[in-house]
Steps between C-alpha positions, in 0.01 A plus 500: 500500500621849410355807665513856368333807658169422326527145369559137584648275228416148602442148383176427321182382672202318349296812582715698253375302200166682468640857510789392274253358253293822516817698427570267207153576360572874483575593137720794602708288738546234230551745213872423460495149645272304277146363510279528805566227757257220562443376855695184415795711377488709818506181711790360297699825543431490875624139515817592305575782746447271799729237341770759413494637854540150644777413250711814501380723783363765262229557246282783379360552852147612579480868597280584794428857610577529869222736604213283378645162389389552140658288228661747259674266259847348494865595490817308557785297360508164327722297277441638153345302218729251324557746218652743756781249560484471877454871574312610810200706391316768692135543410186674619132533422256708697127535481396821332367663818855483640667676207653843538557476875861390508421143608678336205819697561487435877451126444761476223763692700440268797524197272833622359635568851394151606665350195832672560498404869390140450606369158853462369427645154681756286188665352123504481303519174158633403302471178204670346360606164618830351150652524483444877648840591393486863686177556826594330493847658482327838794282400702813424394669830628187678838552338463230231649554156361375171721249321415575134699200378285270717157603366319191376182346365325321785475132407170451683325781309350418158666640188327811378390606848581860602628347825759280329793745522646541850762729643741404775632707787769404751645627822836383636575424861591821680867527599 
C-alpha cells in the first residue's frame, strides 16, 4: 500500500470490479484505449492485477480517495508487455470525474518513488497514443522523456486503427 496526501494505492478488491467496469464503459475514458470494456474483460483485468501483485509485488494498483474511500481508477508499475522487452511500465487510468484534480500526477509520482525505492531497475517506461495529449503531458511533467526511436505500432491493436501507433516515454533512475 502506498499513501499520498489524498490517495491510497492498494491491491485490488472484488468490490473494485463494478466501478472499474463502469469506468471502462465511459467513452471518454476509453477514447485512446480501445473499445468499451465488458464486465468479463473488467473481471479478467482485475484478476491479472491480483496475479501480478502476488507474483512481483506490484501492479497497476487500485486508487482509493482517502476522504471518502471512492475508487478513482488505477496507477502503478508492472512488467511491460512482451514487446517492451522486460521494461517496467508505469500506467494510469482514472474515471472521468477524477480528471483535472491532480490525482493522476499524485499517484504516478508516488508509484515512481516506490519503484525507485523498491525495485532494482535502471528506468521506467510509459506508452500512449500520440493523440492522448493529457497522458503524454503528464509523462513529461513527471520528468519522462520521449524516445522517438522507440515509437511503435502496438501489436494488440488492429491494423488501420487510429490507436495502432504508440509513443514511448522513459525516465531513468535518479542519481
